[in-house]
N, C-alpha and C positions, 0 to 999 in steps of 0.2 A: 504494500499499499504506499509506503514511504517513497519509493522509486517512482511509482505512478503519479503521486501528487507532485512530486519534483518535476517529472515530465510535464504535467499539466500546467504548473506555474510558469514554466519555460516559455509558454505561448504568451504570457503577459509581457515579456520583455521589450518586444518591439513597441508596444503602446504604454509603457510605464508612465508617462507624463499624463496621458489622457486618463489611464486608471487612477493616478494620484488626485487628478482633477475631480473625478467621479466620487472618490472617498471624501474628498473635502466638501463637496457638495451634499453627499449623504450626511456627513457630520453635521454640517450647518444646518440643514433641513429638519434633521432629528432634534437638534438643539432649540430651534425655534419652536417645535412642537412641545417642548418641555416648559417654555416661558409662559404660554398663555394660561394655564391654571394657576400660575403664580400670580399673573396680572389679575385674574378674576379673584383671587384671594385678598390681594391688595385693595381692590375696589369694595369689596364687601366689608372689609375690616376698617379701611382708613378713609373712604371717600363718601360712601352712601351715608355714613353718619355726621358728615361735616356740614358746615354752611352751604346753603344752596348755591350761592355765587361763587364760592371757592370750588365747591364740588364740580360744578359746571365747567370751570377752566381746566381742572385736573383731568375730568372726563374727556374732554377734547384732545388734550395732549396724549392721554393714554390711547385713545382711539387713533390718533395719529401714528403713534408708536406701533400699535397693532397693525395698521394698515401697511406700514414701513415693513414690518415683519413679514406680513403676508406675502408682499411683493419679494422679499428676498427668498421666502419659502417657494413660492412659484418659480422663480428664476433657477433655483437649485434642483427643483423637481423636473423642470423642463430639460435640464442639462443632463440629469441622471437618466430620465427615459429616453431622450434623444440620443445624445452622444455615448451613453452608456451602452445602449442597444447596438450603436454603430461599432464599438469596441468589440462587442461580443460578436457581430457579424464578420469583421475582420479576422478576428481568432479563428471563427468557423472557415473562412476562406483560407487561412494558413494550414489548418488541420486537413482540410479537404485537399488541397494541394500537395500535402505530405503524404497522405495515405494513397492518392493517386499515382504519384510519383513512386511511391514504394512499390505499388501493385505492378508498374511498368517494369520493375527490376526482377520481379519473382518470374522462375522459370515455368515450363509446362508442367513440371511436377506437381507445384502448388494447385494449378488451375485443373489438373486431372482429378483432384481429390475435393474440389470445392463447386459450389452451386453459385451461379452469377447472382441469383436473386438474394442469396445471403450476403453476399459481398456489397451489393447495392444497399442493403438494409443498413449495413455499417456506415457507409458512405453518406447516406440521407437521414434517416431516422435517428440514429445513435448521435449524429453530430448536432442535430437541433436541440437535444436535451443537454448536451455538453455546453452549447451556446448560452442556454439559459442559465445553466450553473455558473459559468464563467462571469456573466454580466450580473446576474442577480445575487448569486451567493454571497460574495465579498460585501457588497453594499447593504444586504439583508442583516449580515452578522454584525457590521458596524452600527447600523441603525439600532439594531436590538439591544447591542451591549451599551450604546450612548443613552438609550432611553432607561434601560434597566437601572445602570449605575446612577444616571442623573436623577431618576425619580426615587431611588433608594436615599440619596444624599439629601434631596429636598425633603422627603417624607420623614427622615430620621431627624432633621432639624425642627420638624414640627412636633412629632411624637415618636420617640425612639421605640417605646414599647409595642405601639401598634404596628408600627413598620416591621419589627422583627417578627411579629405574629403572622403578618401577611406574606413577608418574604420566606418565612420557614417552609411554605409550600413549594418553592422552588426546586429544592433537591429531589422531592418526591416526584415532580413533574419531569425533571431530568432523567431520573431512573425509568420512569414509565415509558419516556421517549426513546430511551435507549433501547430497552428491551424490544418495543415494537419496530424500531428501526431495523434491527437485525433480521426480524421476520419479514419486513417489507423488502429488505435488500434481496433476500432469496427469491421472493415472489417477483420482483421486478426483472431479475435476471432470468426467470423462467419466461416471463413476458417477452422479453427481448428474443429469446431463442424461438418461441412460438411465432412471433411476427416474422422473423426472418425465414422460418420454414413456410409461412404463407407466401412471402415474397418470392421465395424459390419456386414454390408451386405454380405461382402466377406467371413467372417468367417462362418456366418449363411448358406450360400448357400454351401460352400465347405464341411462343417461338415456333411451337409445332403445330400450330392451329390447322394448317392444312392436312397434316397427317390425321388430327383428330377428326376433321370433317369427312376425309376420304374414307375412314373407317366407321363413321357415324357413331363415334364414341363420346359425343359431347356429355352424355348421362354420366359415364364413367368418370371424365375429367371433373365434372359438377360434384360427384359423390367423394372424389379424392379431396377436393377443395374444401367441401363441407367438414369432412373429418378434420383436417387441418383448422378450419375455423372453430369447431367444437373444442378442440384442444386449446385454443388460444382464449376462448371464453372461459372455459374451466381455470386457467391460469389466472385470467383477470378476476375472476370470481374470487379466488383466493386471496389476490393482493387487496381488492376492494374490501374483503373481509376484515383485513388487518387495518387497512386505513380507516374503516369504520370505528373499530375499537379505539384507534389512535385519536381521531378527532373527538370522538364522544367523550374519551377520558379526559382531553385537554379542556373541553368545553365545561365538563362536569368539574374540574379543578378550578375554572375561572367563576363558576357560579358559587362553588364552595367558599371561595376567597370573599365574594361579595357577603355572603352569610355570616362568616366569621367576622368581618369588618363591621357589619351593622352591629352584631352582638357585643363586640370588643369597644367600638365606639359608644353604645348606649351606656355600657357601664361606666366609661371614663366620664362621659357627660352627667350621668346622674351623681357622680362623686365630684363634679367640678374640676375634672383633671384635663377637660378638653371642651372647646365651644363648638358651636354648630358650623362656624366659618372653616375650622380646621376639618370637621366631618365632610362638607362639600369639596374641599381641596383634596382630600383622600379619595373621595368617590370620583373626582375627575381624574386623578393620577391613577386610579386603578385602571382605568381605560388606556392610559399611556403605559401602565405596567403590562396589561394582558396583550396589548397589540404586538409589542415586541416578542412576547412569549409565542404568540401565533405565527409571528414572521419566522421564529427559530422552527417551530414546527414545520411550517411550509419549507423552510430551507432544508430540514431534514429529509422531506420527500424528494425535493428538488436535488439535494445532493446524492441520494440514493440512485435517483434517475441518472444523474450526470455522470456520476462516477463508475456506474454500471455500464454505461454507455462508453465512457473513456476506456475502461477495461477492455471492451471488445475492439474498440479502435486500437489500444496499444497492443493487443494481441496480434493484429497484423503487422503494425510496424517492428514487433519484436521477432517476426519470422526473418531468419537470415537466408537471403538468396543463396540457393546452393550452386548457382552459377554466377560468377562475377569476375571482374578483371583482377589480375595479378597487379602488385604495386608497381612492377616494371614492365607491365604489358606494353607491347609496342603498336604502333600504327603501320599498316602495310599499304604500300603504294606500287602501282605498276606491276602487279603480280602476274606471272605466267599462267598459272593454273595447274602445276603438277601437284598431285594428290597422292598420298601414301598412306595406307592403313597398316599398321604394324602391330600384330597381336591383339587386335582390338575385341574386347569382350563387353558385354552390357547386360544389366538386368535392372529393372524398375526398383525405384526406391521402396523400401519395406518388403521386398520379396528376394528369395534367394535363388529362384530359378533363372538361369541365364536366357535371354532371348536369343544370343549367338555367342560363340566363344572362338577366341584366337583367328580373327579375320586378318587375311594378309592379301593385299594386292595393290598395284600401282596404277595411276592413271596419268597418263601424259598430257601435257598442255594441248588444250584443243581437241581433246579426243572425245568420241561420242560413244558413251558406254550405256547399255542396257541391263537392268537388273530384273531378273524374272525368278520365279519359284512358286511353290504353293502358297496359299494364303496363311499368314500368321507366322511366317518365318523371320519376319523382321525387316523387309526390304525398306518401308518407309522409315522406320526406327533408325537404320543404318545410315540413310541420307540424312535424317534429322540430327545426326550426331556431327556432321560437318559444320553447320552453323552454330553448333553448340545449343540447340534447344533442349538437348539432354547431354549430359556429362559422360564420357566412357567410363565403365567400372574399372578397366584395365587397359592397358596398351596405350597407343597413341595415333593421332591423325596429323600428318603434316602437309602444309600446303607450301610449296617452294622450299622444302626442308626446315620450315618454321613449324613447331608444334603450336596447333590451333590455341592452346591454353596460354601461350606466351603473346597472343594477338589481342588487342583490345576488342571486346565483343561488338561494338559498333563498326570499327573498322573491318572486322570479319564479315560481318552480315552485309555490309554495304557492298562487299566484293562477290556476293551470292544473290542469285535471282531465282525465286521458286514460283512455279506455276502448279496449283494444286486441282484435284478433281473438284472439291468443294471450294468454289470461287466465293471469297467474300467481298462484296462491295459494299460501300458505306453510303448512307442515306446523303443525297445530294446530286449534282450533275454529273454528266460523262466527263466532263472536263476536270472536275475535281477528283473523281476517282482515278483517271490516268495520270494527273499530276501527283498523286500520291507516290509515284515512282520516283520523283525528283521535285521537291517543293518549290524551288526556284525556277522551274523550267517555264520557257516562253510558251505563249499559244502555237508559235509556229513549231517548236519541238514536239509539243503534244500532237499536232496533227501528223507531223512526219512519223511519230512513233506508232500512230493509229493506222497509217497507211502501210506500214511495215508489217502490222499485225493483220491486215486485211480487214480492218474495222471501219476505215474511213467511208466506205459507201453506205454501209447500214446506218452509221451514225447520222450521216447528212440527210438520211430518209426519216429520222426521227422528227417529231414536231418541232422542236427547237435545236436540232443539231447538236452541237457540243454542250450546249446549256439546258438540254432536256434533263428534267429530274427524274431519276431512275426508280425512285422508291426505296423503301427498306429492303436492304440487302439486294438491290437490283431486280426487285420483284418484276418490274415492267418489261424486263428484257428475257429473251430466250437463253437457253443454256450455253449454245454456241456464242451467241453475241457476248454473255457476261464473260466466257472464256477468252475471246479475243479482246475484250477490254483488259483483262488481267494480264494477257502477254503484252499488250501495248504499255502497260505499266512496266513491264520488265524491259521492253525495248528502251523506254524512257530512262530507266535506270542504269542500264549498260554494263551489266556485271561481267567479269570474265569467267565466273562458274555459274552454272545453271542446274537446277533440279526440277524435273518434270515428273510429278507424283500422279501417274494415272489421269493425266490431263484430259484425255479424250474418251474415257471408258464410259461417261455418262451421256455422250453424245449420239445423235442419230448419224446414219453414215454419211449424209450430205453435209452436215455441220462438222463431222470428225475430218472429212477430207480438207475442208477450209483451214480448220485448226492446226491439222497436221502440217499443212503448207507453212502456216505462220511459225509453228514450232522449229521447223527444219531450217527456216530462214532466220529465226532467232539464234539457232544453235550454231550457226556457221563461224568457225574460229574461236569458239568458246568451250572450255572442259564442260562437257554435259553427261549429267546422269538422268536415265529415264528409267521410270519404274512403270511396267505396263503388264495389264492382264491380256489385252488384245495383242497377241504376238505378231499380228499382221502388221502392226505400227512400227515395229523394230527390226524389220528386215534389214534395213540400210545401216543399222548400228555397226560401228567399226568393231565392237567388240561386244559380246553378250556373256554376262556373268550369271550362273545359276546359282541360287542360294538355297540351301535347306537347313533343316533344324541343327544338322551336324556341322556344316561348314559350307565353303564354296566347293562344289562338286565338279562343276563343268565351266569351261571359259572358251570363247572362239567366236567366229562369226556364225551367221544363220546357217551358211551351207556347211560349215564345218561340224556345227552341233547336231545337224540333222544326220550328218554321215556318221556321227558317233553312235547314233540310235539310242541315246540314253534318256534322261529325265526330260530334258528340253524336246527332244524329239516326241516323246510321249505326251507332253502338255500340247505341243503344236498340232500333233494328229487329233487330239481330243477335241480341240476347238474347230478343226476342218473337216471332221468326218460328216 
């Protein structure tokens, strides 16, 4: 908890002067609130009993003072509400930047085990509660302590015995609050988990809405959502149960204080130890006394919400990226594209079964290599090791005789272009999506890349050409069109190393032919890896590598492997029987 609070407090540092000004205004506003009951006491005891002409002058002066104090209080409260909230929003902005930046650093291993909806919940819902805590928490504590201490000093000067009787309730209230705070903390944490589960279910269902509708499974998705929703309601019911006891208990303490005050004051007045003016002052200050106690109660709930959110926020920031740059990692330029696998083995994090072991082969600069083999032998995983999406478990991969672990990640990935079967296009225009390959590219460079990818003609036929909005994930485009835009992106990036991961397997024959032409044009004079199930698309590969669960079992050209009459020939014949 100490480390987490220290981490939370660090977000105040850039706004320390705004924070100090906020605290000063909170102190002044609470101090002004303490003065009004004293002014009323002074009026009842010293002004209302004096000569009418003298009293009128004093009343005017006192009213002027009260109006001035009201103006001061207004200005302070305005600053607290306006600039205090701005400070909270700025801190939320910094936290959101930090968590999003950190999420960008985490490797595929993290995302393989997480749900996007749950991550979204931490970036949105949790941060809102943290902001409320960061803004209101310190000022609520300051206001409460100022009013409690101020009220105690003032009331003690009026009647110390009655003051001690009233304030004797505070330790019991604090013990009561501490007990139920612990209960609420557990309940609020469970609430967070349940709402994150709901967000994950929504994200999953809506992302796959076409699959849902194609199977007419709307009822099943609704039932899954209802179950998560019911779990959330049950979790909220528990938290509200504790909140109800909490608030009811605090309000009962407040009423009990009034009862004890009236009884005590009645005894003191009957024995001439206190006058009615003092009783009125006590009654007025009890309001000032209960208000900060209720603020502390609100702060307790706010603190539990905020700190629970910050714990979840801090959990992500505490995850150490399993793939990152070495301190002395280098930037590579003008690479040729020679790639060598040396005794490369790999298994996924948390498992002991190797996907493959002791892979050894060389790829010359500009060579066109095809990887084939049964499903599940690790062809995609093997290629994913080159840009370090995953880290080799043992062995090494070298580019131009440099271990890829000695190269800066950004520099490494800038030199590798990837075209996948499942193309991801961002919401926006065609121009925006192609420019993703090179953010500072000119419009002319983008059009040239589109022409190289055989995409220019169909783009110009769209309603607004390159400025056509393609919808979420490019939903308004066909599979072949999306694939050609992704190829145009890589043309624009112009990397020396390419990876084609079953880039045409989901296309019809006509689209496949156009896309295949684009891919072959892109692959010229570049080191290229092609993963393919359709073996007809790799006949022209300079070398075909056949991967199995044991190792690389065959290598050669299409004709050489057919002549071997081994696994490749078997796979090829199965497709063309």
